[in-house]
DOLOVO-263208 format. One record per atom (N, C-alpha, C): residue in one letter; x, y, z. Coordinates in Angstrom, 1 decimal. Layout:
N
<residu->A&px->X&py->Y&pz->Z> .
...
//
This chain:
137
<residu->M&px->74.5&py->-41.8&pz->232.9> .
<residu->M&px->74.1&py->-41.4&pz->231.6> .
<residu->M&px->74.7&py->-40.1&pz->231.2> .
<residu->G&px->75.3&py->-40.0&pz->230.1> .
<residu->G&px->75.9&py->-38.8&pz->229.6> .
<residu->G&px->74.9&py->-37.8&pz->229.0> .
<residu->F&px->75.4&py->-36.6&pz->228.9> .
<residu->F&px->74.5&py->-35.5&pz->228.3> .
<residu->F&px->74.0&py->-35.8&pz->227.0> .
<residu->G&px->74.9&py->-36.3&pz->226.1> .
<residu->G&px->74.4&py->-36.7&pz->224.7> .
<residu->G&px->73.4&py->-37.8&pz->224.7> .
<residu->N&px->73.6&py->-38.8&pz->225.6> .
<residu->N&px->72.7&py->-39.9&pz->225.7> .
<residu->N&px->71.3&py->-39.4&pz->226.2> .
<residu->L&px->71.3&py->-38.4&pz->227.1> .
<residu->L&px->70.1&py->-37.9&pz->227.7> .
<residu->L&px->69.3&py->-37.2&pz->226.6> .
<residu->V&px->70.0&py->-36.4&pz->225.7> .
<residu->V&px->69.4&py->-35.7&pz->224.6> .
<residu->V&px->68.7&py->-36.8&pz->223.7> .
<residu->E&px->69.5&py->-37.8&pz->223.4> .
<residu->E&px->69.0&py->-38.9&pz->222.5> .
<residu->E&px->67.8&py->-39.6&pz->223.1> .
<residu->Q&px->67.8&py->-39.8&pz->224.4> .
<residu->Q&px->66.7&py->-40.5&pz->225.1> .
<residu->Q&px->65.4&py->-39.6&pz->224.9> .
<residu->F&px->65.5&py->-38.3&pz->225.2> .
<residu->F&px->64.4&py->-37.4&pz->225.1> .
<residu->F&px->64.0&py->-37.3&pz->223.6> .
<residu->A&px->64.9&py->-37.2&pz->222.7> .
<residu->A&px->64.6&py->-37.1&pz->221.3> .
<residu->A&px->63.8&py->-38.3&pz->220.8> .
<residu->G&px->64.3&py->-39.5&pz->221.2> .
<residu->G&px->63.6&py->-40.7&pz->220.8> .
<residu->G&px->62.3&py->-41.0&pz->221.5> .
<residu->G&px->62.1&py->-40.4&pz->222.7> .
<residu->G&px->60.9&py->-40.6&pz->223.5> .
<residu->G&px->59.9&py->-39.6&pz->223.3> .
<residu->G&px->59.8&py->-38.9&pz->222.2> .
<residu->G&px->58.8&py->-38.0&pz->221.9> .
<residu->G&px->59.2&py->-36.5&pz->222.0> .
<residu->G&px->60.5&py->-36.3&pz->222.5> .
<residu->G&px->61.0&py->-34.9&pz->222.6> .
<residu->G&px->61.5&py->-34.4&pz->221.2> .
<residu->G&px->61.8&py->-35.3&pz->220.4> .
<residu->G&px->62.2&py->-35.1&pz->219.0> .
<residu->G&px->63.1&py->-33.9&pz->218.8> .
<residu->D&px->62.7&py->-33.0&pz->217.9> .
<residu->D&px->63.5&py->-31.8&pz->217.6> .
<residu->D&px->63.7&py->-30.9&pz->218.8> .
<residu->H&px->62.7&py->-30.8&pz->219.7> .
<residu->H&px->62.8&py->-29.9&pz->220.8> .
<residu->H&px->64.0&py->-30.4&pz->221.7> .
<residu->A&px->64.2&py->-31.7&pz->221.9> .
<residu->A&px->65.3&py->-32.2&pz->222.7> .
<residu->A&px->66.6&py->-31.9&pz->222.0> .
<residu->K&px->66.7&py->-32.1&pz->220.7> .
<residu->K&px->67.9&py->-31.8&pz->220.0> .
<residu->K&px->68.3&py->-30.3&pz->220.1> .
<residu->V&px->67.2&py->-29.4&pz->219.9> .
<residu->V&px->67.5&py->-28.0&pz->220.0> .
<residu->V&px->67.9&py->-27.5&pz->221.4> .
<residu->V&px->67.2&py->-28.0&pz->222.4> .
<residu->V&px->67.6&py->-27.7&pz->223.8> .
<residu->V&px->69.0&py->-28.1&pz->224.1> .
<residu->G&px->69.3&py->-29.4&pz->223.7> .
<residu->G&px->70.7&py->-29.9&pz->223.9> .
<residu->G&px->71.7&py->-29.1&pz->223.2> .
<residu->A&px->71.4&py->-28.7&pz->222.0> .
<residu->A&px->72.4&py->-27.9&pz->221.2> .
<residu->A&px->72.5&py->-26.5&pz->221.8> .
<residu->L&px->71.4&py->-25.9&pz->222.3> .
<residu->L&px->71.5&py->-24.6&pz->222.9> .
<residu->L&px->72.3&py->-24.7&pz->224.1> .
<residu->M&px->72.1&py->-25.7&pz->225.0> .
<residu->M&px->72.9&py->-25.8&pz->226.2> .
<residu->M&px->74.4&py->-26.0&pz->225.8> .
<residu->S&px->74.7&py->-26.8&pz->224.9> .
<residu->S&px->76.1&py->-27.0&pz->224.4> .
<residu->S&px->76.7&py->-25.7&pz->223.9> .
<residu->E&px->75.9&py->-25.0&pz->223.1> .
<residu->E&px->76.4&py->-23.7&pz->222.5> .
<residu->E&px->76.7&py->-22.7&pz->223.6> .
<residu->L&px->75.8&py->-22.6&pz->224.6> .
<residu->L&px->76.0&py->-21.6&pz->225.6> .
<residu->L&px->77.2&py->-22.0&pz->226.5> .
<residu->Q&px->77.3&py->-23.3&pz->226.8> .
<residu->Q&px->78.4&py->-23.7&pz->227.6> .
<residu->Q&px->79.8&py->-23.5&pz->226.9> .
<residu->S&px->79.8&py->-23.6&pz->225.6> .
<residu->S&px->81.0&py->-23.4&pz->224.9> .
<residu->S&px->81.5&py->-22.0&pz->224.7> .
<residu->R&px->80.6&py->-21.1&pz->225.0> .
<residu->R&px->80.9&py->-19.6&pz->224.9> .
<residu->R&px->81.3&py->-19.1&pz->226.3> .
<residu->G&px->82.0&py->-18.0&pz->226.3> .
<residu->G&px->82.5&py->-17.5&pz->227.5> .
<residu->G&px->81.5&py->-17.0&pz->228.5> .
<residu->G&px->80.3&py->-16.6&pz->228.0> .
<residu->G&px->79.3&py->-16.0&pz->228.8> .
<residu->G&px->78.4&py->-17.0&pz->229.5> .
<residu->G&px->78.4&py->-18.3&pz->229.1> .
<residu->G&px->77.6&py->-19.3&pz->229.6> .
<residu->G&px->76.1&py->-19.0&pz->229.5> .
<residu->F&px->75.3&py->-19.5&pz->230.5> .
<residu->F&px->73.9&py->-19.4&pz->230.5> .
<residu->F&px->73.5&py->-17.9&pz->230.7> .
<residu->G&px->74.3&py->-17.1&pz->231.4> .
<residu->G&px->73.9&py->-15.7&pz->231.6> .
<residu->G&px->73.9&py->-15.0&pz->230.3> .
<residu->E&px->74.7&py->-15.4&pz->229.3> .
<residu->E&px->74.7&py->-14.8&pz->228.0> .
<residu->E&px->73.3&py->-14.8&pz->227.4> .
<residu->L&px->72.6&py->-15.8&pz->227.6> .
<residu->L&px->71.2&py->-15.9&pz->227.0> .
<residu->L&px->70.3&py->-14.8&pz->227.5> .
<residu->L&px->70.3&py->-14.6&pz->228.8> .
<residu->L&px->69.5&py->-13.5&pz->229.4> .
<residu->L&px->70.0&py->-12.2&pz->229.0> .
<residu->Q&px->71.4&py->-12.0&pz->229.1> .
<residu->Q&px->72.0&py->-10.7&pz->228.7> .
<residu->Q&px->71.7&py->-10.3&pz->227.3> .
<residu->R&px->71.7&py->-11.3&pz->226.4> .
<residu->R&px->71.5&py->-11.1&pz->225.0> .
<residu->R&px->70.0&py->-10.5&pz->224.8> .
<residu->F&px->69.1&py->-11.1&pz->225.5> .
<residu->F&px->67.7&py->-10.7&pz->225.4> .
<residu->F&px->67.6&py->-9.2&pz->225.9> .
<residu->H&px->68.2&py->-8.9&pz->227.1> .
<residu->H&px->68.2&py->-7.6&pz->227.6> .
<residu->H&px->68.8&py->-6.6&pz->226.6> .
<residu->Q&px->69.9&py->-6.9&pz->226.0> .
<residu->Q&px->70.6&py->-6.1&pz->225.1> .
<residu->Q&px->69.8&py->-5.8&pz->223.8> .
<residu->N&px->68.9&py->-6.7&pz->223.5> .
<residu->N&px->68.1&py->-6.6&pz->222.3> .
<residu->N&px->66.7&py->-6.1&pz->222.6> .
<residu->G&px->66.5&py->-5.4&pz->223.8> .
<residu->G&px->65.2&py->-4.7&pz->224.1> .
<residu->G&px->64.1&py->-5.7&pz->224.6> .
<residu->M&px->64.5&py->-6.8&pz->225.1> .
<residu->M&px->63.5&py->-7.8&pz->225.5> .
<residu->M&px->63.6&py->-8.0&pz->227.1> .
<residu->G&px->64.1&py->-7.0&pz->227.8> .
<residu->G&px->64.2&py->-7.1&pz->229.2> .
<residu->G&px->62.9&py->-7.4&pz->230.0> .
<residu->S&px->61.8&py->-6.7&pz->229.5> .
<residu->S&px->60.5&py->-7.0&pz->230.2> .
<residu->S&px->60.1&py->-8.4&pz->230.0> .
<residu->Q&px->60.4&py->-9.0&pz->228.8> .
<residu->Q&px->60.0&py->-10.4&pz->228.5> .
<residu->Q&px->60.8&py->-11.3&pz->229.4> .
<residu->V&px->62.1&py->-11.0&pz->229.6> .
<residu->V&px->62.9&py->-11.8&pz->230.5> .
<residu->V&px->62.4&py->-11.8&pz->231.9> .
<residu->Q&px->62.0&py->-10.6&pz->232.3> .
<residu->Q&px->61.4&py->-10.5&pz->233.7> .
<residu->Q&px->60.2&py->-11.4&pz->233.8> .
<residu->Q&px->59.3&py->-11.4&pz->232.8> .
<residu->Q&px->58.1&py->-12.2&pz->232.9> .
<residu->Q&px->58.4&py->-13.7&pz->232.9> .
<residu->W&px->59.3&py->-14.1&pz->232.1> .
<residu->W&px->59.7&py->-15.5&pz->232.0> .
<residu->W&px->60.4&py->-15.9&pz->233.3> .
<residu->S&px->61.3&py->-15.0&pz->233.8> .
<residu->S&px->62.0&py->-15.3&pz->235.0> .
<residu->S&px->61.1&py->-15.5&pz->236.2> .
<residu->S&px->60.0&py->-14.8&pz->236.2> .
<residu->S&px->59.1&py->-14.8&pz->237.3> .
<residu->S&px->58.1&py->-16.0&pz->237.2> .
<residu->G&px->58.1&py->-16.8&pz->236.2> .
<residu->G&px->57.3&py->-18.0&pz->236.1> .
<residu->G&px->56.2&py->-17.9&pz->235.0> .
<residu->Q&px->56.1&py->-16.9&pz->234.2> .
<residu->Q&px->55.2&py->-16.8&pz->233.1> .
<residu->Q&px->55.8&py->-17.5&pz->231.9> .
<residu->T&px->55.8&py->-18.8&pz->231.9> .
<residu->T&px->56.6&py->-19.5&pz->230.9> .
<residu->T&px->55.8&py->-20.0&pz->229.7> .
<residu->Q&px->54.7&py->-19.4&pz->229.4> .
<residu->Q&px->54.0&py->-19.8&pz->228.2> .
<residu->Q&px->54.8&py->-19.7&pz->227.0> .
<residu->T&px->54.5&py->-20.4&pz->225.9> .
<residu->T&px->55.3&py->-20.4&pz->224.7> .
<residu->T&px->55.4&py->-18.9&pz->224.2> .
<residu->A&px->56.6&py->-18.6&pz->223.8> .
<residu->A&px->56.9&py->-17.2&pz->223.2> .
<residu->A&px->56.6&py->-17.3&pz->221.8> .
<residu->D&px->56.4&py->-16.1&pz->221.2> .
<residu->D&px->56.3&py->-16.0&pz->219.7> .
<residu->D&px->57.7&py->-16.2&pz->219.2> .
<residu->P&px->57.9&py->-17.0&pz->218.1> .
<residu->P&px->59.2&py->-17.2&pz->217.6> .
<residu->P&px->59.9&py->-15.9&pz->217.2> .
<residu->S&px->59.1&py->-14.8&pz->216.9> .
<residu->S&px->59.8&py->-13.5&pz->216.6> .
<residu->S&px->60.4&py->-12.9&pz->217.8> .
<residu->Q&px->59.9&py->-13.2&pz->219.0> .
<residu->Q&px->60.5&py->-12.8&pz->220.2> .
<residu->Q&px->61.9&py->-13.4&pz->220.4> .
<residu->V&px->62.0&py->-14.7&pz->220.1> .
<residu->V&px->63.3&py->-15.4&pz->220.2> .
<residu->V&px->64.2&py->-14.8&pz->219.2> .
<residu->Q&px->63.7&py->-14.6&pz->218.0> .
<residu->Q&px->64.6&py->-14.0&pz->216.9> .
<residu->Q&px->65.1&py->-12.7&pz->217.3> .
<residu->Q&px->64.2&py->-11.8&pz->217.9> .
<residu->Q&px->64.7&py->-10.5&pz->218.4> .
<residu->Q&px->65.7&py->-10.6&pz->219.5> .
<residu->G&px->65.4&py->-11.5&pz->220.5> .
<residu->G&px->66.2&py->-11.6&pz->221.7> .
<residu->G&px->67.6&py->-12.1&pz->221.4> .
<residu->L&px->67.7&py->-13.0&pz->220.4> .
<residu->L&px->69.0&py->-13.6&pz->220.0> .
<residu->L&px->69.7&py->-12.9&pz->218.8> .
<residu->A&px->69.1&py->-11.9&pz->218.3> .
<residu->A&px->69.6&py->-11.2&pz->217.1> .
<residu->A&px->71.1&py->-10.9&pz->217.3> .
<residu->G&px->71.9&py->-11.1&pz->216.3> .
<residu->G&px->73.3&py->-10.8&pz->216.3> .
<residu->G&px->74.2&py->-11.8&pz->217.1> .
<residu->S&px->73.6&py->-12.8&pz->217.7> .
<residu->S&px->74.4&py->-13.7&pz->218.5> .
<residu->S&px->74.9&py->-14.9&pz->217.7> .
<residu->G&px->74.3&py->-15.2&pz->216.6> .
<residu->G&px->74.6&py->-16.4&pz->215.9> .
<residu->G&px->74.2&py->-17.7&pz->216.5> .
<residu->I&px->73.4&py->-17.6&pz->217.6> .
<residu->I&px->73.0&py->-18.9&pz->218.3> .
<residu->I&px->72.1&py->-19.7&pz->217.5> .
<residu->V&px->71.1&py->-19.1&pz->216.9> .
<residu->V&px->70.1&py->-19.9&pz->216.1> .
<residu->V&px->70.8&py->-20.6&pz->215.0> .
<residu->E&px->71.7&py->-19.9&pz->214.3> .
<residu->E&px->72.4&py->-20.5&pz->213.2> .
<residu->E&px->73.3&py->-21.6&pz->213.7> .
<residu->A&px->74.0&py->-21.4&pz->214.8> .
<residu->A&px->74.9&py->-22.5&pz->215.3> .
<residu->A&px->74.1&py->-23.7&pz->215.7> .
<residu->I&px->72.9&py->-23.5&pz->216.3> .
<residu->I&px->72.0&py->-24.7&pz->216.7> .
<residu->I&px->71.5&py->-25.4&pz->215.4> .
<residu->A&px->71.2&py->-24.6&pz->214.4> .
<residu->A&px->70.7&py->-25.2&pz->213.1> .
<residu->A&px->71.8&py->-26.0&pz->212.5> .
<residu->Q&px->73.1&py->-25.5&pz->212.6> .
<residu->Q&px->74.2&py->-26.3&pz->212.1> .
<residu->Q&px->74.4&py->-27.5&pz->212.9> .
<residu->R&px->74.4&py->-27.4&pz->214.2> .
<residu->R&px->74.6&py->-28.6&pz->215.1> .
<residu->R&px->73.6&py->-29.7&pz->214.9> .
<residu->T&px->72.3&py->-29.3&pz->214.7> .
<residu->T&px->71.2&py->-30.2&pz->214.6> .
<residu->T&px->70.8&py->-30.6&pz->213.2> .
<residu->G&px->71.2&py->-29.8&pz->212.2> .
<residu->G&px->70.7&py->-30.1&pz->210.9> .
<residu->G&px->69.3&py->-29.7&pz->210.6> .
<residu->L&px->68.7&py->-28.9&pz->211.5> .
<residu->L&px->67.4&py->-28.4&pz->211.4> .
<residu->L&px->67.4&py->-27.0&pz->210.7> .
<residu->P&px->66.3&py->-26.6&pz->210.0> .
<residu->P&px->66.3&py->-25.3&pz->209.5> .
<residu->P&px->66.1&py->-24.3&pz->210.6> .
<residu->A&px->66.5&py->-23.0&pz->210.4> .
<residu->A&px->66.5&py->-22.0&pz->211.4> .
<residu->A&px->65.1&py->-21.8&pz->211.9> .
<residu->T&px->64.1&py->-21.9&pz->211.1> .
<residu->T&px->62.7&py->-21.7&pz->211.5> .
<residu->T&px->62.3&py->-22.8&pz->212.5> .
<residu->A&px->62.7&py->-24.0&pz->212.3> .
<residu->A&px->62.4&py->-25.1&pz->213.3> .
<residu->A&px->63.1&py->-24.8&pz->214.6> .
<residu->V&px->64.3&py->-24.3&pz->214.5> .
<residu->V&px->65.1&py->-24.0&pz->215.7> .
<residu->V&px->64.4&py->-22.9&pz->216.5> .
<residu->Q&px->63.9&py->-21.9&pz->215.8> .
<residu->Q&px->63.2&py->-20.8&pz->216.5> .
<residu->Q&px->61.9&py->-21.2&pz->217.1> .
<residu->L&px->61.2&py->-22.1&pz->216.5> .
<residu->L&px->60.0&py->-22.6&pz->217.0> .
<residu->L&px->60.2&py->-23.4&pz->218.3> .
<residu->A&px->61.2&py->-24.3&pz->218.3> .
<residu->A&px->61.6&py->-25.1&pz->219.5> .
<residu->A&px->62.1&py->-24.2&pz->220.6> .
<residu->L&px->62.9&py->-23.2&pz->220.2> .
<residu->L&px->63.4&py->-22.2&pz->221.3> .
<residu->L&px->62.2&py->-21.4&pz->221.9> .
<residu->S&px->61.2&py->-21.2&pz->221.1> .
<residu->S&px->60.0&py->-20.4&pz->221.6> .
<residu->S&px->59.3&py->-21.1&pz->222.8> .
<residu->K&px->59.5&py->-22.4&pz->222.8> .
<residu->K&px->58.9&py->-23.2&pz->223.9> .
<residu->K&px->60.0&py->-23.3&pz->225.0> .
<residu->A&px->61.2&py->-23.5&pz->224.7> .
<residu->A&px->62.3&py->-23.8&pz->225.6> .
<residu->A&px->62.8&py->-22.6&pz->226.4> .
<residu->V&px->63.0&py->-21.5&pz->225.7> .
<residu->V&px->63.7&py->-20.4&pz->226.3> .
<residu->V&px->62.9&py->-19.8&pz->227.5> .
<residu->P&px->61.6&py->-19.7&pz->227.5> .
<residu->P&px->60.9&py->-19.2&pz->228.7> .
<residu->P&px->61.1&py->-20.1&pz->229.9> .
<residu->V&px->61.0&py->-21.4&pz->229.6> .
<residu->V&px->61.2&py->-22.4&pz->230.7> .
<residu->V&px->62.7&py->-22.4&pz->231.2> .
<residu->L&px->63.6&py->-22.3&pz->230.3> .
<residu->L&px->65.0&py->-22.3&pz->230.7> .
<residu->L&px->65.3&py->-21.1&pz->231.5> .
<residu->M&px->64.9&py->-19.9&pz->231.1> .
<residu->M&px->65.1&py->-18.7&pz->231.8> .
<residu->M&px->64.5&py->-18.8&pz->233.2> .
<residu->H&px->63.3&py->-19.2&pz->233.3> .
<residu->H&px->62.7&py->-19.4&pz->234.6> .
<residu->H&px->63.5&py->-20.3&pz->235.5> .
<residu->H&px->63.9&py->-21.4&pz->235.0> .
<residu->H&px->64.7&py->-22.4&pz->235.8> .
<residu->H&px->66.0&py->-21.8&pz->236.3> .
<residu->L&px->66.7&py->-21.1&pz->235.4> .
<residu->L&px->68.0&py->-20.6&pz->235.7> .
<residu->L&px->67.9&py->-19.5&pz->236.8> .
<residu->V&px->66.9&py->-18.7&pz->236.7> .
<residu->V&px->66.7&py->-17.6&pz->237.7> .
<residu->V&px->66.1&py->-18.2&pz->239.0> .
<residu->S&px->65.0&py->-19.0&pz->238.9> .
<residu->S&px->64.4&py->-19.4&pz->240.2> .
<residu->S&px->65.2&py->-20.4&pz->241.0> .
<residu->N&px->66.2&py->-21.0&pz->240.4> .
<residu->N&px->67.1&py->-21.9&pz->241.1> .
<residu->N&px->68.4&py->-21.2&pz->241.4> .
<residu->G&px->68.5&py->-19.9&pz->241.2> .
<residu->G&px->69.7&py->-19.2&pz->241.7> .
<residu->G&px->70.9&py->-19.4&pz->240.9> .
<residu->H&px->70.8&py->-19.8&pz->239.6> .
<residu->H&px->72.0&py->-20.0&pz->238.8> .
<residu->H&px->72.5&py->-18.7&pz->238.2> .
<residu->V&px->71.5&py->-17.8&pz->237.9> .
<residu->V&px->71.8&py->-16.4&pz->237.3> .
<residu->V&px->70.8&py->-15.5&pz->237.9> .
<residu->T&px->71.1&py->-14.2&pz->237.9> .
<residu->T&px->70.2&py->-13.2&pz->238.2> .
<residu->T&px->69.3&py->-12.9&pz->237.0> .
<residu->P&px->68.1&py->-12.2&pz->237.2> .
<residu->P&px->67.3&py->-11.9&pz->236.1> .
<residu->P&px->68.0&py->-11.1&pz->235.0> .
<residu->E&px->69.1&py->-10.4&pz->235.4> .
<residu->E&px->69.9&py->-9.7&pz->234.5> .
<residu->E&px->70.9&py->-10.5&pz->233.7> .
<residu->G&px->71.0&py->-11.8&pz->234.2> .
<residu->G&px->72.0&py->-12.7&pz->233.5> .
<residu->G&px->73.3&py->-12.8&pz->234.1> .
<residu->Q&px->73.5&py->-12.2&pz->235.3> .
<residu->Q&px->74.8&py->-12.3&pz->236.0> .
<residu->Q&px->74.9&py->-13.6&pz->236.7> .
<residu->P&px->76.0&py->-14.3&pz->236.6> .
<residu->P&px->76.2&py->-15.6&pz->237.3> .
<residu->P&px->76.2&py->-15.4&pz->238.8> .
<residu->T&px->75.7&py->-16.4&pz->239.5> .
<residu->T&px->75.7&py->-16.3&pz->240.9> .
<residu->T&px->76.8&py->-17.2&pz->241.6> .
<residu->G&px->77.4&py->-18.0&pz->240.8> .
<residu->G&px->78.4&py->-18.9&pz->241.3> .
<residu->G&px->77.8&py->-20.3&pz->241.6> .
<residu->N&px->76.5&py->-20.4&pz->241.4> .
<residu->N&px->75.8&py->-21.7&pz->241.6> .
<residu->N&px->75.5&py->-22.3&pz->240.2> .
<residu->A&px->76.5&py->-22.8&pz->239.5> .
<residu->A&px->76.3&py->-23.3&pz->238.2> .
<residu->A&px->75.4&py->-24.5&pz->238.1> .
<residu->P&px->74.5&py->-24.6&pz->237.1> .
<residu->P&px->73.6&py->-25.7&pz->237.0> .
<residu->P&px->74.3&py->-27.0&pz->236.5> .
<residu->S&px->73.8&py->-28.1&pz->236.9> .
<residu->S&px->74.2&py->-29.4&pz->236.3> .
<residu->S&px->73.6&py->-29.5&pz->234.9> .
<residu->G&px->74.4&py->-29.8&pz->233.9> .
<residu->G&px->73.9&py->-29.9&pz->232.5> .
<residu->G&px->72.8&py->-30.9&pz->232.4> .
<residu->E&px->73.0&py->-32.0&pz->232.9> .
<residu->E&px->71.9&py->-33.1&pz->232.8> .
<residu->E&px->70.7&py->-32.7&pz->233.6> .
<residu->G&px->70.8&py->-32.1&pz->234.8> .
<residu->G&px->69.7&py->-31.7&pz->235.6> .
<residu->G&px->68.9&py->-30.6&pz->234.9> .
<residu->L&px->69.6&py->-29.7&pz->234.4> .
<residu->L&px->69.0&py->-28.6&pz->233.7> .
<residu->L&px->68.2&py->-29.1&pz->232.4> .
<residu->L&px->68.9&py->-29.9&pz->231.7> .
<residu->L&px->68.2&py->-30.5&pz->230.5> .
<residu->L&px->67.0&py->-31.3&pz->230.8> .
<residu->R&px->67.0&py->-32.1&pz->231.9> .
<residu->R&px->65.8&py->-32.8&pz->232.3> .
<residu->R&px->64.7&py->-31.9&pz->232.7> .
<residu->A&px->65.1&py->-30.8&pz->233.5> .
<residu->A&px->64.1&py->-29.9&pz->234.0> .
<residu->A&px->63.4&py->-29.2&pz->232.8> .
<residu->V&px->64.1&py->-28.7&pz->231.9> .
<residu->V&px->63.5&py->-28.0&pz->230.8> .
<residu->V&px->62.7&py->-28.9&pz->229.9> .
<residu->L&px->63.3&py->-30.0&pz->229.5> .
<residu->L&px->62.6&py->-30.9&pz->228.6> .
<residu->L&px->61.3&py->-31.5&pz->229.2> .
<residu->S&px->61.3&py->-31.7&pz->230.5> .
<residu->S&px->60.1&py->-32.2&pz->231.1> .
<residu->S&px->58.9&py->-31.2&pz->231.1> .
<residu->R&px->59.2&py->-29.9&pz->230.9> .
<residu->R&px->58.2&py->-28.9&pz->230.9> .
<residu->R&px->57.8&py->-28.4&pz->229.6> .
<residu->I&px->58.4&py->-28.8&pz->228.5> .
<residu->I&px->58.0&py->-28.4&pz->227.2> .
<residu->I&px->57.4&py->-29.5&pz->226.4> .
//
């Protein structure tokens, strides 16, 4: 099953907009030079380092959408996801407020990146990562 098919499966099976947003986020991060580490680095750069540490350590409760907005400020990620999915930016931020804490925890706890966002050379499988995140939101 391909990545796109997996997103559609979760979207049709109750994952809806969250599945579309997570799939678009993963596609967006993979298409950029910084990969998944860019997500964590962006949050650190925007003054959200303590929040990244909490999420990385397993405190993955839903974030406030304003935290996502602050963490991703200046990156164009929310806008790019909105364009990819056809969803308004507010819906993207709401979905990301559930997905980003889980995604960060998964990336760090499985050794894909450091809590600071540095790659470890242990790149995640796109489908495996998508399944892991969507099963927890």
